[in-house]
C-alpha angles and dihedrals in degrees: 000000000000115000119247112258121223115251117264117270112249120213116264127215116244111253095198112095118230110258116186117224090230139292111345116264121212130202092223122052090216090066093067113103123239109231090177090074090056091050094049093047091046091055091050092047092049092051091047090049092057091045091051092053091051092048092050093048093049090055092216092152133019115273090235089069089070091055090062094041091052092051090045091056089054092049094048092044095048093047107033107016103053093122108017112150099169109125094216091051092049091048090050090052090051089050091049092054091043089055093049090047090054093050091046093050090053092048092048091053092049091047093050092048092046092241096119117118135219091292093059117144094198117198092357086089089062089058092050093049094051094042091053091047090050094049096045095044092050091050094048092046092055091046090054096046112025131064117265094250089064095055109100137137087283086071086073087067101222100082090056099064118049089183090060092052090048090051091053091049097047092042088059092046093052093044097054096037094052091040090054097049101030105030095153095052101035111074122053114178091204090056091047090052092048092048092049091052091050091050091047092051091047092049092049091049092052092046093048094048094050091047093048097047097041113190090352085077089072097038095127098039094098105047115155114268109262100205100033102072092160090064097052092094091057094043115116119196126215110266112226111181094185098043106168146125105284108223105159132085115014089350091072092071103023127042094205108027094161091055091049088050091050090051092051091046095050096044092043090054092060093041090054091049092046090231109156096179096048090041091062093041097045093044093055098040093045093045092050093045093050091047091054092048092046092051091051092046094049090049089056092046093049090051093047101041101023110189096006094068091042089058091047092049091049091055100038122061130208113232099197106110114272093354095109095058096040094047090046091052090048091051091049092049090047092052092047091050092049092049091048091050092048091049091048091049091049090049091050091050090050091049091050090049092050090048091052090049091049090048090049091049090050091052090051090052091049090050091050092050092048091048090053090060093053120092116256136202093241110132095012114127112242118241097026127120093264092049093050091048091074090070092051100041104024093165096060099067132033 
């Protein structure tokens, strides 16, 4: 009767919180971040925010002008400012978004109180407020965590993703077109409130995840260029002294909290604007894009941390719809492929070893057959002339 086997041991979550030894220390002085840039840009953005509120309250220009100016900033940034590292230019961009945030805050307040005029932009102001908050927070987070040579206009988030800029543009188009032709059925304040709450939760998730993980949040942002082999010698990777699997904070209940936050943010934007067409489009495109990025990221983490990340993934779910099953299937396929490759490599090594042994055995047989053809001293009387000749001409007889 076979003996009962004990059940398999399941991985256990570590109960000890991560406590850093102190401020991170880098081997290169150029790797230290420059918090002063974040402070200077924050002061400029705060001043521009107040100025924007004053401009909106004075009603010097129609509110619709700021719709076009906001879209124009996106167009200029996406086309001409994809790699701007000038400090004055970056500070000016922060001030621009601070100004638009101030105008948008004022317009949101007027719209909620019902004091907006004929030039009201409605829930569009919600989109502007959250976009400006997203851009400025992303910029300040990178200033506080990344080295100065990495801080460019891409740190403001929007120049990096053309699809995001297109979504902002077409969201505005659908909002104002449907609002013009279906004004009674377009705007629902309950939907705007729900969308704003979703965007707020998404923004808080992204902010919390980047704060918890520190520089680990940008671990894959400096991968070597694949097609530019001549630049590999000059490539400098991002130094992460505390490289690890982040498991505290929001990461204890969600494997990809920033992606969940991005999903809530993007879907909430279309819910707040009451855009049914863009809601379906953005939901699918954003979901598929985040799935692709999550698959690539988990592949890197499995390769880097092996079984440790597998244990973490087994204990921590992913709450984005359908992600849990798809990521689990990808992990299973990855493990099966790795095991098959290891088995194939072991079989090849065994075959090579057998071939070497067979070759060695063949050489021994050849040596034995050649030795049989050589003359021997069998039957030769010891002490005679022929016997003594072997010591004088050793090469003549075997």
